[in-house]
C-alpha positions in Angstrom: 6.6 -6.6 -18.6 5.6 -4.5 -15.6 3.0 -5.9 -13.3 0.0 -3.6 -13.2 -3.2 -3.6 -11.1 -6.4 -1.7 -11.4 -7.4 0.1 -8.2 -9.8 -2.5 -7.1 -7.2 -5.2 -7.7 -4.7 -3.3 -5.6 -7.3 -3.0 -2.8 -8.0 -6.8 -3.0 -4.3 -7.7 -3.1 -3.6 -5.4 -0.1 -6.4 -7.1 1.8 -5.0 -10.5 1.0 -1.5 -9.6 2.3 -2.9 -7.9 5.4 -4.9 -11.0 6.2 -1.9 -13.3 5.8 0.6 -11.1 7.7 -1.6 -10.3 10.7 -0.3 -6.8 11.1 -3.7 -5.2 10.5 -5.1 -2.3 12.6 -7.0 -3.4 15.7 -8.0 -0.2 17.3 -11.2 0.2 15.3 -10.3 3.8 14.7 -8.7 3.1 11.3 -10.1 1.0 8.5 -8.1 -2.2 8.6 -8.3 -2.8 4.8 -8.0 0.1 2.5 -10.9 0.4 0.0 -10.8 2.2 -3.4 -11.8 5.5 -1.8 -9.1 5.2 0.8 -6.5 4.4 -1.8 -7.5 7.6 -3.7 -7.3 9.6 -0.5 -3.8 8.3 0.3 -2.7 9.3 -3.2 -4.1 12.8 -2.6 -2.1 13.0 0.7 1.1 11.8 -1.1 1.3 8.6 0.8 1.0 6.7 -2.5 2.6 7.7 -5.8 0.3 8.7 -8.6 -0.8 5.8 -10.8 1.7 4.4 -13.3 -0.6 5.0 -16.2 -4.0 6.1 -17.1 -6.1 4.6 -19.9 -9.1 6.7 -20.2 -10.6 6.8 -16.7 -8.8 3.6 -15.6 -5.7 4.0 -13.4 -3.0 1.3 -13.2 -0.8 0.8 -10.2 2.3 -1.3 -9.7 4.2 -3.3 -7.0 5.5 -0.1 -5.4 2.0 1.1 -4.8 1.3 -2.2 -3.0 4.4 -1.7 -0.9 3.4 1.8 0.0 -0.1 0.7 1.0 1.3 -2.1 3.2 3.8 0.3 4.8 1.0 2.8 5.6 -1.1 0.0 7.2 1.9 -1.4 9.1 2.7 2.1 10.5 -1.0 2.7 11.4 -1.1 -0.6 13.2 1.9 0.6 15.2 -0.2 3.7 16.2 1.3 6.3 13.9 -0.9 9.1 12.6 -1.2 9.8 8.8 0.9 12.9 9.3 3.7 10.9 11.0 3.5 8.4 8.3 3.8 11.1 5.6 7.1 12.2 7.2 8.4 8.6 7.7 7.6 7.6 4.1 8.7 10.9 2.3 11.3 9.9 -0.2 11.3 6.2 0.8 12.7 3.9 -1.8 11.4 0.3 -2.4 14.0 -1.2 -0.1 13.0 1.0 2.8 9.3 0.2 2.2 10.1 -3.5 2.0 11.9 -3.2 5.4 8.9 -1.5 7.0 6.5 -4.0 5.6 8.9 -6.9 6.4 8.2 -9.0 3.3 10.9 -10.9 1.5 11.7 -10.3 -2.2 10.2 -13.8 -2.9 7.0 -13.1 -1.0 6.5 -9.9 -3.1 7.2 -11.7 -6.3 4.6 -14.3 -5.4 2.0 -11.6 -4.8 2.6 -10.0 -8.2 1.9 -13.3 -10.0 
């Protein structure tokens, strides 16, 4: 069974990980924790894949979306612009995203549960 999150669950989970990993944005220029609106914007920019599934008006996201969001926030914390991040993440597979985020397979599995 594939782990799925509604958009607000994805935002909440991302906030939890950012809080635990301490690599959030400190400049004040960029929202530290992505909200639902930001997640939709990132999807429009191509920073996040489209939802896994739509049921009516409800979108469902998976573990890869969490990795993508965390990678975006990690790169923003390092001072990269969204344009630079788009180029860095273009075509990135899960292993590349995991390397950027610097979370182990076990840590990711724990988050999904």
